[in-house]
C-alpha positions in Angstrom: 99.6 61.0 77.3 95.9 60.9 77.7 93.8 64.5 77.6 91.4 62.5 79.9 94.6 61.6 82.7 97.0 64.5 82.0 97.6 67.7 82.5 98.6 69.0 79.0 97.8 68.2 75.4 98.9 68.7 72.2 97.6 71.0 70.1 98.9 71.7 66.2 97.8 75.0 64.6 98.3 74.9 60.3 98.2 77.6 58.3 98.8 79.0 55.2 99.4 82.9 56.0 101.0 83.8 59.7 98.3 82.1 62.3 97.6 84.8 63.8 93.8 84.3 63.1 94.2 80.5 63.9 96.0 81.5 66.7 94.2 84.3 68.4 90.8 81.5 68.5 93.0 78.3 69.8 94.2 80.5 72.7 90.5 82.0 73.4 89.1 78.0 73.9 91.8 76.4 75.1 91.7 79.9 78.0 88.7 78.2 79.3 89.8 74.8 80.3 92.1 76.0 83.2 93.1 73.0 84.5 95.1 71.7 81.3 97.9 73.2 79.2 98.1 72.9 75.7 101.3 72.6 73.8 101.5 74.8 71.1 102.6 73.6 67.7 102.6 76.3 65.0 102.9 75.9 61.6 102.7 79.3 60.0 103.1 79.6 55.7 102.2 76.0 54.8 101.7 76.0 51.0 103.6 73.1 49.4 102.6 69.4 49.9 106.7 69.0 50.9 106.4 71.9 53.1 102.4 69.4 54.7 104.3 66.7 54.8 107.0 68.3 57.7 103.9 68.8 59.4 102.1 65.7 59.1 105.2 63.7 60.5 105.0 66.0 63.9 101.6 65.3 64.7 101.7 61.8 63.7 104.9 62.1 66.8 102.3 64.1 69.2 98.9 63.7 68.6 96.7 66.0 69.7 94.1 68.6 68.4 94.5 69.9 64.7 92.9 73.1 63.6 93.9 75.0 60.6 92.9 77.7 58.0 94.5 76.7 55.0 92.3 77.5 51.4 94.1 74.7 49.1 91.9 72.1 48.7 94.4 69.6 48.0 96.4 70.2 51.2 93.4 70.4 53.6 92.4 66.5 52.5 95.6 65.7 52.9 95.5 67.0 56.1 92.5 65.7 57.2 92.8 62.3 55.3 95.7 61.7 57.8 93.8 63.0 60.5 91.6 60.3 59.9 94.4 57.6 59.5 95.9 58.3 63.0 92.8 58.8 64.7 93.3 62.9 66.3 90.6 65.7 65.5 91.2 68.5 63.1 88.7 71.5 62.2 89.2 73.9 59.7 88.8 77.3 61.7 87.3 79.1 58.3 85.8 76.6 56.6 82.1 77.1 58.1 82.3 80.9 57.8 83.3 80.5 54.4 80.7 78.4 53.6 78.2 80.7 55.2 79.3 83.6 53.6 78.8 81.6 50.4 75.4 80.9 51.0 74.3 84.4 52.1 76.4 86.1 48.8 75.9 83.4 46.1 79.8 83.5 45.3 82.9 81.4 45.4 85.9 83.1 47.8 88.4 84.1 45.3 90.9 82.1 48.0 93.2 84.7 48.0 96.0 83.1 50.7 96.8 85.9 53.5 94.7 88.3 52.4 94.5 89.9 55.6 97.4 90.6 55.3 97.7 92.7 52.2 99.6 96.0 52.0 96.4 98.0 51.5 95.0 101.7 52.5 94.1 99.9 55.7 97.7 98.3 56.4 99.6 101.7 56.0 96.8 103.2 58.1 98.0 100.7 60.7 102.4 101.5 60.4 100.9 105.5 60.6 99.4 104.6 63.8 102.1 102.5 65.4 104.8 105.5 64.3 102.8 108.5 65.4 102.0 106.3 69.2 105.8 105.5 69.3 106.8 108.6 69.0 104.0 110.0 71.5 104.3 107.6 74.4 105.3 108.8 77.8 104.4 112.7 77.2 106.7 112.9 73.8 106.1 115.8 71.6 102.9 117.3 73.4 102.9 120.2 70.3 101.3 117.1 67.8 98.7 116.1 70.4 95.8 117.4 68.1 96.3 114.7 65.7 95.9 111.8 67.1 92.7 109.8 67.9 93.0 109.0 71.2 95.0 110.5 74.5 95.8 108.4 77.1 96.3 109.9 80.8 96.9 108.5 83.7 98.8 108.1 86.8 102.8 105.6 86.4 101.4 101.7 85.8 97.9 101.5 84.7 98.9 100.2 80.9 98.8 103.5 79.0 101.6 102.6 76.9 100.4 99.4 75.7 97.3 100.4 75.7 97.9 103.0 73.0 100.3 100.3 70.7 97.5 97.8 71.0 95.2 100.3 69.6 97.9 101.0 67.1 97.8 97.8 66.1 94.2 98.8 65.0 95.2 102.2 62.8 94.1 104.6 66.0 96.4 107.1 66.1 97.0 107.0 70.1 99.3 109.1 72.5 99.8 108.8 76.1 100.6 111.2 78.7 101.3 110.7 82.3 100.2 112.5 85.3 101.6 113.3 88.5 100.3 115.3 91.1 102.5 119.0 92.0 103.5 118.6 88.1 101.5 120.6 85.5 99.7 118.7 82.6 100.8 120.2 79.5 98.2 122.9 78.2 98.0 121.3 75.2 96.2 118.8 76.7 93.8 120.6 77.7 92.6 122.8 74.3 92.4 119.5 72.2 89.4 119.3 69.9 89.7 116.8 67.9 91.4 114.3 69.9 89.4 111.7 72.5 90.9 111.8 76.0 90.3 108.8 78.1 91.9 108.6 81.8 92.7 105.0 82.9 92.6 104.1 86.6 93.2 101.5 88.9 92.7 101.0 92.9 95.9 101.6 94.8 96.7 98.0 95.8 96.7 97.3 92.3 98.9 100.0 90.8 101.1 99.0 94.1 101.5 95.7 93.2 102.3 96.1 89.7 104.9 98.6 91.3 106.2 96.0 93.2 106.6 93.7 90.8 107.8 95.6 87.9 110.9 96.7 91.0 111.6 93.3 91.5 111.4 92.3 88.0 114.4 95.2 87.0 116.3 93.9 90.2 115.7 97.5 91.4 114.4 99.0 94.5 112.5 102.8 94.4 114.9 105.5 96.9 111.5 107.0 96.7 108.9 105.0 99.1 106.1 107.5 98.1 106.6 105.6 94.7 104.8 102.3 96.3 103.4 103.7 99.3 99.4 102.7 99.5 98.6 105.9 101.0 100.4 108.2 98.4 99.1 105.8 95.7 95.6 106.7 96.9 96.2 110.6 96.5 97.7 110.0 92.9 94.8 108.0 91.8 92.1 110.4 93.2 94.5 113.8 91.8 94.2 111.7 88.5 90.4 111.5 88.6 89.3 114.6 90.3 91.6 116.1 87.0 88.9 113.7 84.4 86.3 114.6 86.3 87.2 118.8 86.6 87.5 118.3 82.1 85.0 116.1 81.8 87.5 113.3 80.3 86.1 109.8 79.9 87.2 107.3 82.9 88.6 103.5 82.3 88.8 101.3 85.7 91.7 98.9 84.1 92.2 97.3 87.7 90.5 94.0 86.3 90.5 94.4 82.9 93.3 93.2 80.2 94.9 95.4 77.5 92.8 94.0 74.7 89.4 94.8 77.4 91.0 98.6 77.8 91.1 98.9 73.9 87.6 97.0 73.4 86.3 100.1 75.9 88.4 102.4 74.1 87.1 101.5 70.5 83.8 101.9 71.6 83.9 105.5 73.1 85.4 106.4 69.7 82.3 104.7 67.8 79.7 106.2 70.0 81.5 109.5 70.2 81.4 109.3 65.8 77.8 109.1 65.9 77.1 111.2 67.5 78.6 113.9 66.0 77.2 113.0 63.1 73.6 113.0 64.3 74.5 116.6 65.6 
């Protein structure tokens, strides 16, 4: 099917590592084409001619855009030659960046495949952060909150848990605590000195929508009508915002933010805070 006449196109992603970088870039670009869907064909850990041959056969069977992150020159040459032969576009995602680095630094690369996934200190920092975050989800183990980098607070369905996990994947120790009207917050939360406390909030309409969808997804119904009552939820949101204002905690509106955007805003708050401490 011609990409001009169809509602989808084939997108081949070829990597000699996990393909995480490649997939992220490809999806970021594909998202700009709302009316055309990409049919992804992901080929990770392509490190031999035999593996490449299987990939090339699939590309020939379903022609489309080919993006790749390969460091082995023979594999790159073989892939590009085949793409020219069958007349499909191909592009190295890291090639131009590597060339820029080489031009500026005046050095050749070491061509270490999957270098960003090596078991170094940063890797183990992320593992430690994930372990901490999972143990401190939804208000658990509050006696250990001082060891967090970030503590997220907010009412139910403000994306505290997924945001915490996303931050942990970037090496940030994140705990989260639910805010419920009528239930006192842990005293340890008020006494924190090291961690950054961030309140997440959304419009009542958005929270009600998420809660209703969650109940539908679980095939359940709430015995507590206030859980999805707009006025009751509005009171919850007001309570959480007043609480954050009382203790001077940062506030982020997650109504129209993705998890990634919320995490980026939190990371910026962390960076700004660390810079201020250095300057003092």
